[in-house]
C-alpha positions, -999 to 999 in steps of 0.1 A, spaced: 526 -390 149 507 -417 168 494 -447 150 459 -461 155 425 -446 158 427 -408 161 402 -408 190 423 -430 212 437 -415 244 420 -381 241 408 -373 276 406 -336 269 385 -340 237 349 -333 247 336 -352 216 355 -383 226 331 -412 229 301 -391 219 282 -406 189 269 -385 161 234 -397 167 237 -385 204 249 -351 192 220 -348 167 194 -359 193 207 -333 218 206 -305 192 172 -314 178 158 -316 214 174 -283 224 169 -262 191 146 -282 168 152 -288 131 142 -253 119 165 -234 142 194 -258 134 189 -253 97 188 -215 101 218 -213 124 239 -238 104 225 -232 69 224 -270 62 197 -281 39 192 -316 55 178 -297 85 155 -274 64 140 -298 38 119 -326 54 145 -334 81 147 -369 96 174 -384 118 181 -411 92 187 -387 63 206 -362 84 229 -388 99 236 -402 64 244 -367 51 266 -357 81 285 -390 80 296 -383 44 300 -345 45 329 -334 68 322 -296 66 286 -301 77 296 -325 105 322 -299 117 294 -273 119 271 -296 139 299 -306 163 308 -270 169 272 -262 176 270 -291 200 301 -280 219 288 -245 222 255 -258 235 271 -280 263 297 -255 275 286 -236 306 293 -199 303 
C-alpha cells in the first residue's frame, strides 16, 4: 500500500483535483436543488438548501458525499 495522500498519482481518477464546491456548483447549475434532493434523497438539498450548509454536511457525511460524487460523474460522462 502506498503512503501519503490517497489522491496522489491518480491520473485515471476523474475526481482527482476536483473540489467538492466545484462538484456542487456543477450539479446545482445542471439540476437545481429540488431535483438533486429528489434523485439523491438527501435532506440538505430539500430543506432550505444553501452551498454553505450543503458543503458542511457533505464534508462530514461520507455516504452522502459518495452519492453526490456518483451523480457528478454520471453527469459529466458522455454517453
